[in-house]
N, C-alpha and C positions, 0 to 999 in steps of 0.2 A: 484273609480279610475280606477280600472281595466276596466270597462266598458267605461269610458272615453278614456283611452288609445286605446283600440279596435276600439273606434270609430274614434279617430284620424287617426288610421291606415288605416281606410276604406276610410275616407276623403282624404288621401294622395294619396291612391290607384286611387280613383276616380278623380284626376287631370289629368290622362292619361300619367303618367310615373311612373318609379318605386319608386320615392321618395328617390332617393340616394343623392340628393343635401340637402333636408330636413332633412334627417337623419344625414347627415355629420354636417350641421350647428348645430342641436340640440347636437350631441355628443361632438362637439367642445366647446361648452358653459358648457355643463354638466361637462366636464373633464379640463376645464380652459386651452384649446389649445389657443394660441395667433392667430393662422390662422384661423380665422372663415370665412368660405366661403361666397361669395355673394350669393344671392338668386334672381330667376327672379321676377320681380314686382308682387306683390299680395300675394307671398309664405312666405314672412318674418312674417306676422301677424300670419299666421297658426304654423308657426315654433316657434314662440315665446309662443304661447298658449299651444305646445307640451312641450317645456322647462319648464314653468312654472307648469305644472302638474307634470313632472318627477322630479323637483327640489324642491319639496314640503318639508320645512324643519320641518314640524310637524310628518313626516314619520320615522319609526325606520329604521336602516341600512337594516335588512331583507325586510321590506315592500319595499324599494326603489328599491333594487336588483329584488324583485318580479315585481314592477310595469315596471321597465325597461326592464325585460325579456318579459313582455307581449307586450309592445310596440316595442322593438327590437327584433322579434324572431330570435331563432337559425336558422343557415343554414340548410336548408332541411325541415324546418317546414314552413307551409303556413303563 
C-alpha cells in the first residue's frame, strides 16, 4: 500500500502541477469536510482512487496514519 501511495504521488506529480487540488479533494473526503473542491476534468477518477487507498477500513489506525504520511509528506520532505 505504501508503494501504491508513492505511485499515486508520482502520478499526480506527472500531471504537470503540484497536485494541491487533488490533495485538497482527498483530504476533504478523508476528514468529512462538506466543502469538497471541484477538480478539473479527468482528475476526479485519480483522486477517487487515492481516497479509496487511504480510506481502507481494513487498516489499523497506526497503519492509516503511516499511509497518509507517505502520501501527504510533511513539509520540507520531498
